[in-house]
MARKETI-706766 format. One line per field, with one value per residue (C-alpha): residue number from 1; residue in one letter; x, y, z. Coordinates in Angstrom, 1 decimal. Layout:
<vexmis>
pos: (NUM,...)
code: (A,...)
xx: (X,...)
yy: (Y,...)
zz: (Z,...)
</vexmis>
This chain:
<vexmis>
pos: (1,2,3,4,5,6,7,8,9,10,11,12,13,14,15,16,17,18,19,20,21,22,23,24,25,26,27,28,29,30,31,32,33,34,35,36,37,38,39,40,41,42,43,44,45,46,47,48,49,50,51,52,53,54,55,56,57,58,59,60,61,62,63,64,65,66,67,68,69,70,71,72,73,74,75,76,77,78,79,80,81,82,83,84,85,86,87,88,89,90,91,92,93,94,95,96,97,98,99,100,101,102,103,104,105,106,107,108,109,110,111,112,113,114,115,116,117,118,119,120,121,122,123,124,125,126,127,128,129,130,131,132,133,134,135,136,137,138,139,140,141,142,143,144,145,146,147,148,149,150,151,152,153,154,155,156,157,158,159,160,161,162,163,164,165,166,167,168,169,170,171,172,173,174,175,176,177,178,179,180,181,182,183,184,185,186,187,188,189,190,191,192,193,194,195,196,197,198,199,200,201,202,203,204,205,206,207,208,209,210,211,212,213,214,215,216,217,218,219,220,221,222,223,224,225,226,227,228,229)
code: (M,K,I,K,A,L,T,L,V,T,M,L,S,M,S,L,S,S,F,A,A,T,L,Y,V,K,D,T,V,D,I,L,V,V,N,M,E,K,P,K,L,S,G,Q,S,F,N,S,I,I,E,V,D,L,P,E,G,A,N,Q,I,V,F,Q,Y,E,P,V,I,E,T,T,N,E,R,K,K,V,Y,G,Q,T,Q,V,V,T,F,T,L,S,Q,D,Q,N,V,Q,F,K,M,P,N,Y,R,S,V,R,S,A,E,K,G,L,K,D,L,D,F,S,I,I,D,Q,H,G,N,E,V,E,K,T,V,D,V,L,K,S,E,G,V,Q,L,G,R,N,H,I,E,E,V,R,E,Y,N,I,N,G,G,P,A,A,V,A,I,S,Y,V,A,V,D,N,T,A,K,V,A,K,P,V,V,L,P,E,P,E,V,A,P,Q,S,A,T,P,V,Q,L,P,E,L,D,S,K,E,L,Q,Q,L,K,T,W,Y,T,E,A,S,Q,D,D,R,K,A,F,R,K,W,L,I,D,F,E)
xx: (17.7,17.4,16.3,19.4,21.7,20.0,20.2,23.9,24.6,22.5,24.1,27.6,26.9,26.2,26.1,26.3,23.4,23.3,21.9,18.3,17.4,18.7,17.8,18.1,18.3,19.3,22.5,20.5,19.7,22.7,22.7,24.3,23.7,22.5,21.4,23.6,26.7,28.5,27.0,28.8,27.5,27.8,26.4,26.0,27.6,25.9,22.4,23.4,21.8,23.2,22.7,22.6,22.4,20.0,19.1,15.7,13.5,13.7,15.9,16.7,18.2,19.4,19.5,19.3,17.5,19.4,17.5,19.2,17.1,18.0,17.3,18.1,21.4,22.5,22.0,21.4,21.4,18.8,19.5,16.7,16.6,18.3,15.6,15.5,13.2,12.4,10.8,10.6,11.7,11.0,13.5,14.5,12.4,14.1,13.0,13.6,13.0,10.5,11.3,9.3,10.5,10.6,10.5,12.0,14.3,11.4,9.2,12.0,12.7,9.0,8.6,11.7,10.4,7.9,9.3,6.7,8.3,7.5,9.3,8.3,9.3,10.0,6.3,5.2,3.8,4.4,6.3,5.0,7.4,7.9,9.7,11.1,13.6,17.0,17.4,20.6,21.0,22.4,24.8,27.1,30.0,30.7,27.7,28.2,25.0,25.9,26.0,23.0,20.7,22.0,21.0,17.7,17.0,17.8,15.5,12.7,11.9,8.9,11.2,13.4,14.3,15.1,18.9,18.7,17.3,19.7,22.8,26.2,27.5,26.5,27.7,24.4,25.3,22.2,21.8,21.9,20.2,22.4,20.9,22.3,22.6,19.6,20.6,20.6,17.8,18.6,16.1,14.0,15.7,16.4,20.1,21.5,22.8,26.2,25.9,29.0,31.2,30.4,33.7,32.6,32.9,29.8,31.5,34.6,32.5,30.6,34.0,35.2,32.0,32.3,36.0,35.1,32.0,32.1,32.2,28.5,27.5,29.6,28.0,24.5,25.4,26.7,23.6,21.5,23.4,22.7,19.0,18.9,20.4)
yy: (54.4,58.1,57.9,55.8,58.4,61.2,59.3,58.7,62.4,63.3,60.6,62.0,65.4,65.3,67.6,67.1,67.1,66.2,63.0,63.4,60.0,56.7,53.1,50.5,46.8,43.6,41.9,39.2,41.7,42.0,45.5,45.2,48.5,51.9,54.3,52.5,52.6,50.4,51.0,52.6,50.9,51.5,49.4,48.5,45.1,44.5,44.3,43.4,46.5,48.0,51.7,53.3,57.0,58.1,61.4,62.9,61.9,58.7,55.9,52.5,49.6,46.3,43.6,39.9,38.6,35.8,34.6,32.2,29.2,27.7,24.1,21.8,20.7,23.6,27.1,27.3,30.4,30.4,32.7,34.7,36.2,39.5,42.2,45.8,48.1,51.8,54.1,57.9,59.5,62.9,64.9,63.3,60.2,57.2,53.8,50.1,46.9,44.6,41.1,37.9,35.3,31.6,28.6,26.0,25.9,24.6,27.5,29.9,28.5,28.8,32.3,33.7,32.8,35.7,37.8,39.7,42.5,46.1,49.4,51.2,54.7,55.9,56.7,53.2,54.2,52.0,53.6,52.9,50.8,49.1,45.8,43.6,40.7,41.7,38.7,37.5,35.4,32.0,31.1,34.0,34.0,37.4,39.3,43.0,44.3,47.9,47.4,45.1,47.7,50.5,48.5,47.7,51.4,52.2,49.5,50.7,47.8,48.1,49.3,51.4,55.0,57.6,57.9,61.7,61.2,58.4,59.3,58.4,57.2,56.8,60.2,61.3,62.8,63.8,64.1,67.6,67.7,68.9,71.2,70.5,73.3,73.3,72.5,75.3,75.2,76.3,78.8,77.5,78.6,77.3,77.6,75.1,76.9,75.8,75.5,76.7,73.9,73.2,73.9,74.8,74.0,71.8,69.7,69.3,68.3,65.7,64.3,64.1,62.3,59.8,59.0,58.5,56.3,52.5,50.3,49.5,53.1,54.0,51.3,52.4,56.0,55.1,53.1,56.1,58.3,55.9,55.8,59.6,60.2)
zz: (-22.7,-22.5,-18.8,-18.0,-19.5,-17.5,-14.3,-14.9,-15.3,-12.2,-10.1,-10.8,-9.2,-5.4,-2.4,1.4,3.9,7.6,9.1,10.3,11.7,13.0,12.1,14.8,13.9,15.8,14.7,13.1,10.3,8.0,6.5,3.1,1.3,2.5,-0.2,-2.9,-0.8,1.7,5.2,8.1,11.1,14.9,17.7,21.3,21.9,25.2,23.6,20.0,18.5,15.3,14.4,11.0,10.5,7.7,6.0,6.0,3.0,0.9,2.0,0.6,2.5,1.2,3.9,4.7,7.8,9.4,12.5,14.9,16.0,19.4,20.0,22.8,21.3,19.0,17.7,13.9,11.7,8.9,5.9,4.3,0.9,0.0,0.4,-0.7,1.2,0.5,3.0,3.8,7.1,8.5,10.5,13.9,13.2,14.6,13.4,14.0,12.0,13.8,12.6,13.2,15.6,14.6,17.0,14.6,11.6,9.5,10.4,9.7,6.3,5.5,6.8,5.2,1.7,2.2,4.9,6.9,8.9,9.8,10.4,13.6,14.7,18.3,18.8,17.9,14.5,11.6,8.7,5.2,3.1,-0.2,-0.2,-3.0,-3.3,-4.9,-7.1,-8.8,-11.9,-11.3,-8.5,-7.5,-5.1,-3.5,-4.9,-5.6,-3.9,-4.5,-8.3,-8.2,-6.4,-8.6,-11.7,-9.9,-9.4,-13.0,-14.2,-11.9,-9.6,-7.2,-4.4,-6.6,-5.6,-8.2,-8.4,-8.2,-4.6,-3.4,-1.4,-2.9,0.4,4.0,4.9,3.6,0.2,-1.6,-5.3,-6.7,-10.2,-13.0,-15.6,-19.0,-21.6,-24.0,-27.5,-30.0,-32.6,-36.1,-37.6,-40.4,-43.6,-47.0,-46.3,-43.8,-40.6,-39.3,-35.5,-33.5,-32.1,-28.4,-26.6,-23.1,-19.5,-19.8,-22.4,-20.3,-17.3,-19.3,-20.5,-16.9,-15.8,-18.7,-17.8,-14.2,-14.8,-14.6,-17.7,-17.3,-17.0,-20.1,-22.1,-21.0,-21.9,-25.4,-26.1,-25.0,-27.4,-30.3,-29.5,-29.1,-32.5)
</vexmis>
């Protein structure tokens, strides 16, 4: 619980940085979340390629692969699971998702249960990645993938990224750690020492973060305070 509270405080203070790389995917890959925010996509309609600008360093993408199977009589789209993938990019490193091709609906349904794909840079080198399925409990209509992956990161899934390193939105905002004031320690004495009341800019800032946080984040922060005491 203490970790959750610290990540909440860190997440609420961000600074800007420039884009350093580009991700290219086919339009059969539905990009749902980029670094815990709604993606800003651009593309080239003539070849069905989607572009996503990414910052240098750790990146996290939530996506769903939806291959289209062409048969003699029809074209059918098959929906894969919601995946979360984490990978690290260097400056000016452009990458693409290399997805498998399926010849039939049956083979697609089978292959999508354990999706085997790779991330390739502009030099043909494979980028190391960590992949997991972003699971939901029960049947959900209109899933909130941003909140789901944020909770996934807080809970530390296999493909989680530390919130202090994840951008707030797709304009490449990168976390800037906040240094909290160290608590005053009363000297050892037979007489209790009355600490001065904290009435500072830090306290006002913490109050502001708390009022702007979501209900779930407030709840997690209050639980952390109880455990900390």
